[in-house]
N, C-alpha and C positions, 0 to 999 in steps of 0.2 A: 507491500500500496503505502499510494505518495502524495504528502501533501502543497501543493503546491502555492508560493505565494508569487505566481507570475503562470507564463506562457507564453502561447500565441495571441490573446487581447488582449496582454497589456506588454509587451515585449520583445520591440523587431530584431535582438540578435536571435533566438530561436536557444539562445542555448541548454533553458529548465524545459525543456522538452527536447532538446537531442536528448539529454543522459536521460530523462524518466524512461526514455525507449529504447538506452543499454539494459533496463534489467527483464522485458519482456524475454518470454519465450523463446527459441527461434527467431531464430532469419526469418526476412518481408514482413511485423507481427498484424496483425490486426487489429487495427484503432477502430472503438466505439467512441461515439460523441455524443454523450449525454447533455441536452441542450434545454432537458425540462424545468428544470429552478428558474427559465427566462421564458417561459412557455414557449417553450420550439422558438425562440427569436427570428427569423430569419437572416438577418447580416448577420449573426451568429453563429451560425451556421454556413453560410459561404468564410467569414475570417476562417473559422476550421479549415475547409473543403480546399481554399487559400492555402494556408500552411503543412496542414500534412501528402495533401499530394504529389510536392514532390520532394519527400520523405522517401528513403527506401520504412514505407508501410505499406497498409490496404486498409486506406480510412476511409469507415460510415458511417452515417445517423440513425441512430432509433427517436424520431418523432413519440412521444404519447400522448398526444394532440390531438394530430391525427393518427393513431394508430390503423397499418393496415394488417395484423401482422394477428392470428391466432395465434391461442399460448400453447396449445404446441414448439409451431414458429419462433414462438419469441422464446418459450427456452433455448429451443438449436442452436438461433441466431447469438444469444448474450452468449451462449452454453462454450460457444467458439471460439470470444472471442478473446487475442493477447494480452487487449486492454481499456479500458471499460475508462472514458477521461469525460468525469463531469463539473460541466463548467459553472457558471459561479448567476447568480441571482438573487429566490430567494427560499429559503434553508426550508421554514416549516411545508414552504406551497408544496417543493419536489420531495420532501417527507411522504407527505398529503401525495399524491400522485400517483410513487413509486404504490404506495402500499395499495390502492388501489386496483392498478392490474400489473399487484402482483407481484412486481421487480425488487420491490426487497431483498424475497425470500431465490426471487431464482441471483441477485449480487453477491448473495453470503453462496448458494453452493456453486457457482462461479471460482470464488476467493479461496474456498476450498481446496477445487483445480487446480489452481494454481494463474489466478487468473491478475495482473494488476488495477487496482480501481486505482482512481487519481480527481484527484482537482482540485481549481481549485475558488476560493470562498465560499458560499455554498458546495459546493463539489469538494473541496475538505468537509467545513463541518459535519456533513453527514454522515461521515465514516464512524465516528465515533460515540460515546452514550451520552453525551449537552455542547453546548455549545452556546455558542457566546451569535451575536445575531441579529441585524435588523431586517429579518422579518417583519417585522408589529410596527415599525415605526422607526422608534425610542428603538436604541442598543437598551437588549435584551434576554432574558438565558429562554437555553428550552432544552430540552431533557430527555427531547426525544428521538433522541437518529440510529444508527442501528444496533452502534457498541459492535462496531469490527474491529474497535481501540478503543483500549479503557479508558477512560476519562472527558476531559475536557479539551476543545478548540478554539482557537481566537485567533482570526485573519488579521489581516491588516491593521499588524499591533502599531504599528509606525509611520502610519499615513490617513489613520481618518479618525477624524477628532478625537478624545472621549473612548477610542477602542481602551485602553492601559489604564486605567485607573479602573473605569467602569471592568472590566476582565479583572482588575489584580482585586474588586472585592469582594466583588460574584468569590471568587477561590475566596478568598478568608473569612467571607461569612457561611460558607457550605450550602450556598446558592446555588458553585457549580463543584463540582469534584478538580483535581488537583489533576495540569496537560500541560497542553503543548500554543504558546505562540509564536504564529509568524511575523514577520517584516516580508516586507513585499521584496522579492528579486531569491527570495530563500527555498530549496527545500525539501525536503524531510522522507528518509526510506524508514518508512516499518515494518518488521514481521513479527509475526504473533502478539501486537501486540507489543515488545519494545524494539524503540528505537538505533538504527543499525547507519546509517548516512543523513549528514547534512551538507553539502554545501550549498553555495552564495552565487548568483551572475556576476550582484552587483555588491563593491567594495563593502563594509564595513554593514553591513543587513546579518542582521542574527534570529540565531531561534531560541526558546524562551521555555525552558521550565518554574511553569507557578502552580508554588503549594503554599497550603497557608501557613503561616508564622506563628509565632507567640504577639502575642499582645492584640489580636482583631488582623494585622497585616496579614498581606501576602510574600509573602519570600517567593523575588524571583533568580534564578542561574542562567546565564546563557551559554547557552551548546557551542561549543566550535561548530564552525561550515567552513567545507574545503570552497577556495578555489576549481567557481569548475575551470579554467582551462590546468590545475592541476587538475582535476577531476577525473579530465578527460585522458591523462597520460596517465596514470595511476592509478581510479578505479578509482571508489569511495570512502572517505572519509567517517572514520566514528563514532557519537556521540558519546 
C-alpha cells in the first residue's frame, strides 16, 4: 500500500508515480484509476490517462457513477489489476459509493492477493481505520475507513491551513487514533500495516508519525525520507 502526497494531479515531474510503479508486481503492470471521490470527474480521468499512457503500464479507469460491469465482471476486473490508484476528492462519499457497489470488499480481496493499493488525499485517507478530512466542509474526524492500514491518516499536512493543529488536536484527545501525516511531495510504502519506505520528490518534505503525548498534547516524530533521485538508484529507504 502506498500513501501519496502528490502524483500526476499535482506534480509535473512524475517522480512519485514512477516510484510507485516500481512496487507493482511484474512487468507492464495493469493500473486502474478509481476517480470515485471526485464523482468520476472527466477532467481528472483525462489527467490520469495522459500521465500513464506513455508509461510502461496498462492504464484503465473504473467508473462507478456510470457503471457498466456486472458484479462478476467487476470482481474479475479489480482482481486482475496490479495497481489500484485512487484519486482525491470527498473521502466520505468515496467510502459510501464503494460500499454500495461492493468495491470495498473487492479491494480487500485484491490487496490480499498482492495488488498495490494507493492514492492521494481521499485516496490515501480511505485505507486507514480513520482519517482527517474536509468531506463535511470544516476539517473533521472520519472513523469509517477500510481499516487496511491501522490508525489514522492526514494528507496535505503542510499545504492546507489548519490541517496540522487540527490533526494533532484530534490525536491528542483520542478523537483519532495515532497515525501518519503526509506533507505534499512525500510517498510512504506500507506492508502489513508497517512502514517499509518513505521517499520525497521535494527537498524538505516530510512524513510524520503522530501519537498521543503527555499532558494532553500529541507527539510528532519526523520520519527520514529518501530523495527520489537516490531512491530510484538504490531502492527505498526504510522508516
